[in-house]
N, C-alpha and C positions, 0 to 999 in steps of 0.2 A: 726625450719626450714621451709621455705615455699616451695611450690611445684606447679607445672602447669602440665597440660595435654596438649599435642598438637600432630599434625600430622606434618610429615617432609617428603620432597622428598627423594627417595631411597639413593642418594648419599650426602644428606646434611652434613655439618661439625656439630658435635654434640657440645653442651656447654662443657665447662671444668669441670663442676660439675658432680657427679656421676649420671648415667643414667641407668634407669630400662625399658626392654623392655617388653611391655603389649601385649596382643592379638590384632590382627587386625591392626597391626602397629603402635599402639599408645605407647607413651613413657612417662614415669614419671620421671623428673629430678629435683634435688635439686637446691637451689639458687647458683649463682656465688660465687667463693671465695671472701673473705673479702679484702678490701684495707686499709691499714693503711695511712691515710692522712699525717702523719708525714713525710713518705718516700717521697711523692711527694713534700712537702713543702722544703726538705732537698735538693733535686735533681733539683727543677726547676731553681734555679739560674745558674746552669751549662748549662742547655738549652738556657736560656736568653743570657748568655754571650758567645754562641756558643763554649763551651768546649766539648760538645757532641750534636749530632742532636736530640737523644732520647734515651729512656731506657726501658727496661722492667726488673721489680724486682719481686722477689718472695722469700717468706720465707716459708719453708715446715717444719712441724713435721712428725714423723714417720707414721702417719695415715691420714695426712690431709695437705691441704694448709692453712697457717695462714694469707698469704698476697700475693696478686698478683696486681701489678700496672703498668701501662703504661703512658708514658710521651713523648711528642715530637713527632719526625717524624723518620720514617724508611728510607724515600727518600725525601729529601729537595726539589729537582726540581719538583717532582710529586706531593708534598704534601700529601705522602701516610704516615698516622699516624703509630707509633710503636703500636703494637696489641700483644696480648698473642700468636697469630699464626705466627707472625714474625720470619722468620730464620735468625739465626747468624753463622758466621764463628767462631767456638769456639776454634780454633787453638790448644794449648797445654792442653786444658781441654780434649782433646782426650787421653792424657797421662794416667790418672786414668782408663779410660774404657780399654786400652791396658793392664794395670796392673791387672784389675780385670779378664779379659779375661785368661791371663797367669795362675792366681791363681785358676780359675776354673779348669784348666788342672791339677794343682797340687792336688786339692781336689779329682780329679778322679784318682790319682795316676800315671799320665801319664808323669810327670816331677817334680823336686824339684828346687826351687830357688837357692839352694846350688850347683846344678849341674854345670860342666863346660860347658860354651857356645859351646865349640868345639864338645861336644857330639851330638849336633843337628846342628850346622853349621861348618862342618869340614874345611871349607876354612879359619876359623880363628884360627886354632890349631898352626900355626907357628908364630903367633904375639910374639914379643919379647918386654920387658920392655925398657925403656931408658938405663938401665944398662946391657941390653944384656940377661937377663934371660927370660925364657918362661913366659908369661904373665898370663896364667892359669886363665883366666877372668871366672867369674860366672854369672849366670843370674841375681844374687842380685846385682852384681857389676854394671850391666847395669840399673836396677831399680832405683839404689840409685845415679846415676850419678858419680860414683867414679872409672869407668873402664879406663878412659884416652884414649878411643877409638877414632880414628881419623875420621874427619869429611869429607865428600865429597863436593866438589866446587859446586856453584851454576850451571855452565854449565854442570857438571857430573850429578846432580840431575834432570836437565831439560831432560837429554837424557834417563833416566830410566823409564821404562814402568811397571815394577813389583818389589815388594820387593826383589825378587830374583836378580834382576839386580844391586841392591845397594850393596850386599854382597861383590862381588870383589873389589868394590872402597874401602870399609872400610878396606878389607884385604890388600890393597896395601898402606895404610897409616901407618906411625909409631906412636906407643903410645904416647900420648902428656905428660904423667908423669906416674910415678910408681903407679900401681893400688892400690886403698884404701888408699892413703896418700893424697888426695885433692878431695874436691867436685868441679866439672866443669860440667855446664849444658850441656847435651850430646844428640843431635838429632840423632846421628848415633846409639847410644845404644838402644833407645827406638825403631827404625826403625827395628833394629837387632831382638829385641823381637817379633815384628810383624811378621818376618820371622819365627821365632820359632814357634809361634802359628800356622802358616800355615802347617809347616813341621809335628809338632806333632798332628794336628787335621785332616790334609789331605784336609783342606777347605782353600779356599782364605780367607784373613782377612775380607772383606766385608760380605762374606757369614757367617763367623763364628760369627761375630758381629751381623748379622741379626737374625740367627737362635737361638743363644744361649742368647742374651741379648735384642736386639731391639724389636724383634717380641714378645717374652713372656712378656717384660715389657710394652708393648704398645707404645713404643717410634716411632711413626710413622712418624715422620719429622727429624729423625737422621740418617745420611748417608754420604759416602764420594763423592757421586755423586747425584745431585739433578736432579729431574724431571721438565719438562717445567712448570707445575703447581707450583712447589715449588720454581721455580726461581722467579715467580712473587711475592712472599712473602719474598724474601732474602732482608736483609738491606743492604743499600749502605754503602761501607766503606769511611771514611772520615780522613783527618788530618788537624789539626790546622795550619793555615799559617796566621801569624800575628794575627789579632783579628777576624778572621772568618774561618769557616770550607771549605775546598775545597775536592771535591771527588777525590779519588785515587784508583788504582788497588788494588785487593787483592794481598798480597805477594805470591810469587812462580810463579806469572804470569799464574796461572792456571784458565781456564774457568770451574766453577764448574759443569757445565753440560755435559763437555767432560770426557771421560774414558780413555784417552789415556795417563794417568799419574799414577804413582804408589799410592795405597791408604796409606797415610802417617799416620802410627801408631803414630808418634810423634805430629801429629797437622793437620790431614786432615779433621776432621769431622765438619758438620753443624749441628745445632739443634735449638730447641726452649727453652725457659725457662721452659715451662711445661713437655716437654720431659725430659730434664736433671733432673728436680725434680723427676722423676721417679726412675731414676738411684741413686740419692742422697738418697731418701726415702728407697730404698733397703739397703743401707750401713747403714743408721740410724737404720734400723730394724735387725742389724746383719746379713745381707746377705740374708733376705728373704722379699718378698712383695706379697700380695694378695694370700697367701697360697702357694707359690712356692718358693723353696730354690735355690738360686744362688751360694752363698758361705757359709762355715761353719761359725758360729759365731767367733771361734778362728782364722779363716783366715782373717776375718774383722780385728781382733785385731792385727793380724800380719802385714797387709797392712798398719795400721795406728799407728805402733810404729816405734819409731827412730831406724834406722839401720845405721846411718852414725857416730856413736861415737860421739866424740867432735869436728868434723870437722865444719867449719863454712859453712853453706849452705843457699841456697834460695836467694830471692831478696829483702827481708826485715830483720829486726833484730829479734833475739830471736828464731830462727827456727832450727829444725833437719830435717832429710829427711827420709820418710818411703819407702815404697814399690811403686813407682810411684807417690807419693803424699808428699807435703810439710806437716810438722808437726809442729804446734805452741808449742813452749816450754815455752816461757815466753812472754806473750801478751803484746804488747806496740805499741804505734803509731797507724798505720793502723789496727792492729789485736787486739786493746785494747778491743774491745767488744766481743771477743772470749774467751773462756775458755782454760786453759791449755790442750793440747791433742787435740786440733781440727786440722782438717786436710783438705786438699783441693788442688786447683791448679787454676791458672789464664791463661788467653790467651793473645797472642801478641796484639790484638785488643781491650783489655780492658775487655773481658768478665772474670768473677770470679764465683767459686762456692766453699764455704767453709761450712764445716759440724761440727758442736758443739756437741760433744757426752755427754756433760754434761747437757747442756740446751735442748739437743735433737732437735736441729733445723739445717737446711741447708739454707745459704743465697746464693741466684743466683743473679747474676747482668749481664744483656746483653746489651752491647753498642757495637759500632763499630767504633773506632777511632783508627788510626794507630799510631801516634806519641805521646803518653804519655811518658814523660820521664822515667816513671817505671810504667808500667800497674798495677803491683801487689801493688804498693804504691801510687796509684791514689787518690786524694781528692775525687773523685766520689765514689770510692769503700768505703772509710771511711765513707763519709757521709750516704751512704746508710745502712752500717752496724750498725753505731752508732745509726741512727734513729730508725731502726727497732728493735734493741736490747732494746733501751729506752722505746719504744712504747709498747713492749711485756713484758717488766719486767723480774724477775727472774722466 
C-alpha cells in the first residue's frame, strides 16, 4: 500500500481511501480504491451509444472497496464528468434503508414485524379485504408487498407535506386483493412503514435516518433534501429518445432542494456510490461496521430471507421477497453472476445495489436514466455485474 503526507485546507473534501489524522494538521492517507478495467470496457459501449450518459460503479467487500470506477458524464450539457462524489436519486433503493430502520426498532424491542399495522396506525384498523373481512394487515405484509393496500393518486401525493398526511389517503382506498395471496409492488405500504418509524421513535424519518444510520455510518451525501452545494454534484436525469438522450425532470416533479414535500420512505433518497457502499458493507458484516452494531446478525438473516412463500415476486425471474429487499432464489439472466440468497434493490432511474453473501460482495451501479424498459433487467446492470464478477473470480 502506498501512502503520502500532505496538508489540506480546513474544509477540503478528503480522498475516498482511509485517512489518519496526524499532529499539526497533517494527514496520512492510503491509495485510492482499485478500478477493474473490465468494468469500464463492458460499460463504455452503452455510453458511446447514448444508452446512458455515464456511470459510477463500485464493488465492496465487508472490509474494503474492491472496485470504484467512473465513466462518462453526470451532466452532458455542462460536460461535467461522473465522479465518485456525484449524487444520484436512488429512488426505490430507499426501501431497504426503511426496512433496516424498522428492524433496528425491532432489535430494541419497540415493535415486531408480525405486529398489526393498526397497533401503530389506528386509521388503518377498519380496512376490509375484497371479501369484506377485516384486513388485519401486519408490518410484514407491508415489507413484503403482499398487503394489497391501495395507492394514492399523483395529485393526492403532490398535496402531502408529511408522511402523516398520507395515512388518510391510504385509509380511504379499498384493498386491491386479499392480503398475502399476491405480490404487488406497493408504494403506500413502504410509506406507511416510514410513518410507523416516526410514531415509534418520536422522530421524523429524516431525523431518524440521520441520527441512527447516515451519521454513524459516515454517509455524508445521503439525504431526502439536498444542500446548495450537493445540488452542484447531482447527476442530471435523462431518457432515451430515439437514438439519443434527452434531459427530463425527476419523477414526482419535486425540487430536491425544497422541503415542502413528504420524505418518501419508498423512494425519496439521494446518495453516492461510496455512501451507499457503507450501508451495504454494514449488511455484509452481519449488521456491524467499524466496531458499531446497527442490526443483530440474526436480524440481517431475517431481512434477507424469503418471506413471500411461493408467490411470484419481483421484476426479474427466479426471485422471492425478503423484508424490504428482493432475494435471488435461482440466479438467471441479469442475476446470473449472483449466488442464491443474494439480495438487494433497484431504483426507477436505473440505480442498483445487490449483495452476495456467499461471495461476500456488494455490487453498486449509479446511473440516471428514466425510461429503461425494466431498470432491474437492464443490459447495463448485467454487463456491470458480469464483468465485475468475472474479473474478481470466485
